[in-house]
VEXSE-172970 format. One record per residue: x, y, z of N, C-alpha, C, CB in turn; residue in three letters; residue number from 1. Coordinates in steps of 0.1 Angstrom, whole numbers, always signed. Glycine has a CB too. Layout:
<atoms>
ATOM      nu      nv      nw     cau     cav     caw      cu      cv      cw     cbu     cbv     cbw    aa     i
ATOM       X       Y       Z       X       Y       Z       X       Y       Z       X       Y       Z   ala   NUM
...
</atoms>
This chain:
<atoms>
ATOM      nu      nv      nw     cau     cav     caw      cu      cv      cw     cbu     cbv     cbw    aa     i
ATOM    -247     +22     -36    -240     +30     -27    -230     +22     -19    -250     +37     -17   met     1
ATOM    -224     +28      -9    -214     +21      -1    -220     +15     +12    -202     +30      +2   thr     2
ATOM    -213      +5     +17    -217      -1     +29    -213      +7     +41    -212     -16     +30   lys     3
ATOM    -221      +8     +51    -216     +15     +63    -204      +7     +69    -227     +16     +74   pro     4
ATOM    -195     +15     +75    -183      +9     +81    -187      +2     +94    -172     +19     +84   ile     5
ATOM    -184     -11     +96    -187     -18    +108    -174     -19    +116    -193     -32    +104   gln     6
ATOM    -175     -17    +129    -163     -18    +137    -159     -33    +138    -165     -13    +151   pro     7
ATOM    -146     -36    +137    -141     -49    +138    -137     -54    +152    -129     -51    +128   thr     8
ATOM    -136     -45    +161    -133     -48    +175    -145     -52    +183    -125     -37    +182   gln     9
ATOM    -143     -62    +191    -154     -67    +199    -152     -61    +213    -154     -83    +200   thr    10
ATOM    -162     -63    +221    -162     -59    +235    -151     -65    +243    -175     -61    +242   thr    11
ATOM    -148     -78    +240    -138     -85    +246    -124     -79    +243    -138    -100    +242   ala    12
ATOM    -123     -74    +231    -110     -68    +227    -108     -55    +235    -110     -65    +212   tyr    13
ATOM    -118     -47    +237    -117     -35    +245    -114     -38    +259    -130     -27    +244   tyr    14
ATOM    -120     -48    +265    -118     -52    +279    -103     -57    +280    -128     -63    +283   val    15
ATOM     -99     -65    +271     -85     -70    +271     -75     -59    +270     -82     -80    +260   gln    16
ATOM     -78     -49    +262     -68     -37    +261     -68     -29    +273     -73     -29    +249   ala    17
ATOM     -80     -27    +279     -80     -19    +292     -73     -27    +303     -95     -16    +296   ile    18
ATOM     -76     -40    +304     -69     -48    +315     -54     -48    +313     -75     -62    +315   leu    19
ATOM     -50     -50    +301     -36     -50    +298     -29     -37    +302     -33     -53    +283   ser    20
ATOM     -35     -26    +298     -30     -13    +302     -29     -12    +317     -38      -2    +296   phe    21
ATOM     -40     -16    +324     -41     -14    +339     -30     -23    +346     -55     -18    +344   ala    22
ATOM     -29     -35    +341     -19     -45    +347      -4     -39    +344     -20     -59    +341   val    23
ATOM      -2     -35    +332     +12     -30    +330     +15     -17    +338     +14     -27    +315   ser    24
ATOM      +6      -8    +338      +8      +4    +346      +9      +1    +361      -4     +14    +344   leu    25
ATOM      +1      -7    +366      +2     -10    +381     +14     -18    +384     -11     -18    +385   ser    26
ATOM     +19     -27    +375     +31     -34    +378     +43     -24    +378     +33     -45    +368   ser    27
ATOM     +44     -15    +369     +55      -5    +369     +54      +4    +381     +55      +3    +356   val    28
ATOM     +42      +8    +385     +41     +16    +397     +45      +8    +410     +26     +21    +399   val    29
ATOM     +41      -4    +411     +46     -12    +422     +61     -14    +422     +39     -26    +422   ile    30
ATOM     +66     -16    +410     +81     -18    +409     +88      -5    +414     +85     -21    +395   ala    31
ATOM     +82      +7    +410     +88     +20    +415     +87     +21    +430     +81     +31    +408   leu    32
ATOM     +76     +17    +436     +75     +18    +450     +85     +10    +458     +61     +14    +454   val    33
ATOM     +87      -2    +453     +97     -12    +460    +111     -11    +455     +92     -26    +458   tyr    34
ATOM    +114      -2    +446    +128      +0    +440    +137      +5    +452    +128     +10    +428   leu    35
ATOM    +148      -2    +454    +157      +2    +465    +166     +14    +462    +165     -10    +469   pro    36
ATOM    +160     +25    +459    +167     +37    +457    +161     +49    +465    +167     +41    +441   val    37
ATOM    +168     +60    +464    +163     +72    +471    +150     +77    +465    +173     +83    +471   glu    38
ATOM    +143     +85    +473    +130     +90    +468    +130     +99    +456    +124     +98    +479   gly    39
ATOM    +141    +107    +454    +141    +115    +442    +143    +107    +429    +153    +125    +443   trp    40
ATOM    +150     +96    +430    +151     +87    +419    +137     +81    +415    +161     +76    +421   val    41
ATOM    +130     +77    +426    +116     +71    +423    +108     +82    +417    +110     +66    +436   arg    42
ATOM    +109     +94    +422    +100    +105    +417    +104    +108    +402    +102    +118    +425   ala    43
ATOM    +117    +108    +399    +121    +110    +385    +116     +99    +376    +136    +111    +384   phe    44
ATOM    +117     +87    +380    +112     +76    +372     +97     +76    +371    +117     +62    +378   leu    45
ATOM     +90     +80    +382     +75     +81    +381     +71     +92    +372     +70     +84    +395   gly    46
ATOM     +78    +103    +372     +75    +114    +363     +78    +109    +348     +84    +126    +366   leu    47
ATOM     +88    +102    +346     +91     +97    +333     +80     +87    +328    +104     +89    +332   gly    48
ATOM     +75     +79    +337     +64     +70    +334     +51     +77    +331     +61     +60    +346   leu    49
ATOM     +48     +88    +338     +37     +96    +335     +38    +102    +322     +35    +107    +346   leu    50
ATOM     +50    +107    +318     +52    +113    +305     +50    +103    +294     +66    +119    +304   tyr    51
ATOM     +55     +91    +296     +53     +81    +286     +38     +77    +284     +61     +68    +289   val    52
ATOM     +31     +76    +295     +17     +72    +294      +9     +83    +287     +11     +70    +308   val    53
ATOM     +11     +96    +291      +3    +107    +285      +7    +108    +270      +5    +120    +292   thr    54
ATOM     +20    +106    +267     +24    +107    +253     +18     +96    +244     +39    +107    +251   ser    55
ATOM     +17     +84    +250     +11     +73    +243      -4     +76    +240     +12     +60    +251   thr    56
ATOM     -11     +81    +250     -25     +84    +248     -27     +95    +238     -32     +89    +262   val    57
ATOM     -19    +105    +238     -19    +115    +228     -17    +110    +214     -10    +127    +231   thr    58
ATOM      -7    +102    +213      -3     +96    +200     -15     +87    +194      +9     +87    +201   leu    59
ATOM     -21     +79    +203     -32     +71    +199     -44     +80    +194     -37     +62    +211   cys    60
ATOM     -46     +91    +201     -57    +100    +196     -54    +106    +183     -59    +110    +207   lys    61
ATOM     -42    +110    +181     -38    +117    +168     -39    +107    +157     -24    +122    +169   val    62
ATOM     -34     +94    +159     -35     +84    +148     -50     +81    +145     -28     +71    +152   val    63
ATOM     -58     +80    +156     -72     +77    +154     -79     +88    +146     -79     +74    +167   arg    64
ATOM     -76    +100    +150     -83    +112    +143     -79    +113    +129     -79    +125    +151   asp    65
ATOM     -66    +110    +126     -62    +110    +112     -68     +99    +104     -46    +109    +111   arg    66
ATOM     -70     +88    +110     -76     +77    +102     -91     +80    +100     -75     +64    +110   gln    67
ATOM     -98     +85    +110    -112     +89    +108    -113    +100     +98    -118     +94    +121   glu    68
ATOM    -104    +109     +98    -105    +120     +88    -103    +115     +74     -95    +131     +91   gln    69
ATOM     -94    +106     +72     -92    +100     +58    -104     +92     +54     -79     +92     +58   ser    70
ATOM    -110     +85     +64    -122     +77     +60    -134     +86     +56    -126     +68     +72   glu    71
ATOM    -135     +97     +63    -146    +106     +60    -144    +112     +46    -147    +117     +71   val    72
ATOM    -132    +117     +43    -129    +123     +30    -131    +112     +19    -115    +129     +30   ser    73
ATOM    -127    +100     +22    -129     +89     +12    -144     +87      +9    -123     +76     +16   lys    74
ATOM    -152     +87     +20    -166     +85     +19    -173     +97     +12    -173     +83     +33   arg    75
ATOM    -168    +109     +14    -174    +121      +7    -171    +120      -8    -168    +134     +13   val    76
ATOM    -158    +117     -11    -154    +115     -25    -162    +104     -32    -139    +112     -26   asp    77
ATOM    -165     +93     -25    -173     +82     -30    -187     +87     -32    -172     +70     -21   gln    78
ATOM    -193     +94     -23    -206     +99     -25    -207    +109     -37    -211    +106     -12   ala    79
ATOM    -197    +117     -39    -198    +126     -50    -197    +118     -63    -186    +136     -50   arg    80
ATOM    -188    +108     -63    -187     +99     -75    -200     +92     -78    -175     +90     -74   leu    81
ATOM    -206     +87     -67    -219     +80     -69    -230     +89     -74    -224     +74     -55   asp    82
ATOM    -230    +101     -69    -240    +111     -74    -238    +114     -89    -240    +124     -66   lys    83
ATOM    -225    +116     -93    -222    +119    -106    -225    +108    -116    -207    +122    -108   leu    84
ATOM    -222     +96    -112    -226     +84    -120    -241     +82    -121    -219     +71    -114   leu    85
ATOM    -248     +85    -110    -263     +84    -110    -269     +94    -120    -268     +85     -96   thr    86
ATOM    -264    +106    -120    -269    +116    -128    -265    +115    -143    -265    +130    -123   glu    87
ATOM    -255    +108    -146    -250    +107    -159    -259     +97    -167    -235    +102    -159   his    88
ATOM    -263    +101    -179    -271     +92    -188    -263     +91    -201    -285     +98    -190   asp    89
ATOM    -257     +79    -203    -249     +78    -215    -257     +78    -228    -241     +65    -214   pro    90
ATOM    -270     +76    -227    -278     +76    -239    -285     +89    -242    -288     +65    -238   phe    91
ATOM    -283     +99    -234    -289    +112    -235    -282    +119    -247    -288    +120    -222   lys    92
ATOM    -289    +125    -256    -284    +132    -267    -286    +147    -264    -291    +129    -281   val    93
ATOM    -275    +154    -263    -276    +169    -261    -278    +176    -274    -263    +174    -254   ser    94
ATOM    -287    +186    -274    -290    +193    -286    -284    +207    -286    -305    +194    -288   thr    95
</atoms>
């Protein structure tokens, strides 16, 4: 049969990704707060930042879901092939 899929990411990788996201988001928010412009410009840039962040999260989810779906269909196809090969007897004579 096939080996189960093992995740290649470690806990440290997840922590690094979360910290990186938090640092980048907070630095942009701080830059928006101290930007020497009027309030409506800050609000516009903040809204743009929010849109970029939510779009990125949505894109990551869509890509992950598509990858998982292709892995599942590959595993189903492999299981069907394994079953077919297991049931096939090349020395069986049909009468």
